[in-house]
C-alpha positions as CSV (number, residue, x, y, z in Angstrom):
1,M,-60.7,17.1,-50.4
2,Y,-58.5,20.2,-50.8
3,K,-60.1,23.1,-52.5
4,K,-57.8,25.7,-54.0
5,K,-58.5,29.0,-52.3
6,K,-58.5,32.3,-54.0
7,G,-55.0,33.9,-53.6
8,D,-53.3,30.5,-53.1
9,M,-49.7,30.9,-54.2
10,S,-48.9,27.1,-54.3
11,S,-49.3,26.9,-58.1
12,V,-47.9,30.2,-59.2
13,S,-44.5,30.3,-60.9
14,V,-42.2,33.2,-60.2
15,S,-42.2,34.1,-63.9
16,K,-45.9,35.1,-63.5
17,I,-45.1,37.6,-60.8
18,S,-44.7,41.2,-61.9
19,P,-43.8,43.8,-59.2
20,L,-45.8,47.0,-59.1
21,A,-44.3,50.4,-59.9
22,G,-41.3,51.2,-57.6
23,Y,-40.6,47.6,-56.6
24,V,-38.2,44.8,-57.7
25,L,-38.3,41.1,-57.0
26,V,-35.0,39.7,-55.8
27,E,-33.9,36.1,-55.2
28,P,-31.5,36.4,-52.2
29,A,-28.2,34.5,-52.4
30,E,-28.0,31.2,-50.6
31,V,-27.0,31.3,-46.9
32,Q,-23.5,30.1,-46.2
33,S,-23.5,27.3,-43.6
34,Q,-19.8,27.1,-43.3
35,T,-17.2,29.8,-42.6
36,A,-14.0,30.2,-44.6
37,S,-12.1,28.4,-41.9
38,G,-14.4,25.4,-42.1
39,I,-16.6,25.9,-39.1
40,Y,-20.2,25.0,-39.5
41,I,-22.8,27.6,-38.4
42,A,-26.1,26.5,-36.9
43,S,-29.1,27.5,-39.0
44,E,-30.7,29.6,-36.3
45,N,-27.4,31.7,-36.1
46,Q,-27.1,32.3,-39.8
47,E,-27.8,35.8,-41.1
48,K,-29.7,36.1,-44.4
49,P,-27.5,37.5,-47.2
50,Q,-28.0,41.2,-48.1
51,Y,-27.5,40.6,-51.8
52,G,-29.2,38.7,-54.5
53,T,-30.2,38.5,-58.2
54,V,-33.0,40.7,-59.6
55,V,-35.7,38.4,-61.0
56,A,-38.3,41.0,-62.0
57,V,-38.5,44.9,-62.1
58,G,-41.6,47.0,-61.7
59,D,-42.4,50.1,-63.8
60,D,-40.9,53.4,-63.0
61,A,-42.4,55.0,-59.9
62,V,-43.8,58.5,-59.4
63,V,-42.9,60.2,-56.1
64,D,-44.0,63.7,-55.4
65,G,-44.7,64.3,-59.0
66,Q,-41.2,63.2,-60.1
67,T,-40.6,60.0,-62.1
68,V,-38.1,57.6,-60.4
69,K,-36.6,55.3,-63.0
70,A,-36.0,51.7,-62.1
71,P,-32.3,51.6,-61.0
72,V,-31.7,48.0,-62.0
73,K,-32.4,45.4,-64.7
74,K,-33.4,41.8,-64.5
75,G,-30.4,39.5,-63.9
76,Q,-28.3,42.1,-62.1
77,I,-26.8,41.3,-58.7
78,V,-27.8,43.9,-56.1
79,V,-27.0,44.7,-52.5
80,F,-30.0,45.8,-50.3
81,K,-30.8,47.0,-46.9
82,K,-30.7,44.5,-44.1
83,W,-34.3,45.1,-42.8
84,G,-35.8,46.1,-46.2
85,G,-38.3,44.2,-48.2
86,T,-41.2,41.7,-47.9
87,E,-40.5,38.0,-48.2
88,L,-42.5,35.6,-50.4
89,K,-42.0,31.8,-50.9
90,V,-42.8,30.5,-54.4
91,E,-42.1,27.0,-55.6
92,G,-40.0,26.3,-52.4
93,T,-37.7,29.3,-53.1
94,E,-37.8,32.5,-51.0
95,Y,-37.9,35.8,-52.8
96,T,-37.9,39.4,-51.5
97,F,-39.9,42.4,-52.8
98,L,-37.8,45.5,-52.3
99,K,-38.6,49.2,-53.0
100,F,-36.2,51.0,-55.3
101,E,-35.0,53.0,-52.2
102,D,-34.1,49.8,-50.4
103,L,-31.4,49.0,-53.1
104,L,-27.9,50.1,-52.1
105,A,-25.6,49.0,-55.0
106,V,-25.3,47.0,-58.1
107,V,-22.5,44.5,-58.2
108,K,-20.5,44.7,-61.5
């Protein structure tokens, strides 16, 4: 019989996750499996998108005594650093925790 372990994320919904100060939770865009010319790309050769939708925003951060305000709001589309963030899988969907400094732009 399976016992639920403390810290088990299998029953947590993304709406219950609140990033800590200085972080945002982003749902990366879906990976394109076909090029514009119609060529299919093998899954192991696909690069993960560097943009996605902000799902949750942490509180403003304090860095060296200075308050750093959250640069984005929930629902905005952002571009982020290629190697930034920590991935988390919730309810079968991958999300990425990013520091404010890993965000590069807001898509308008």
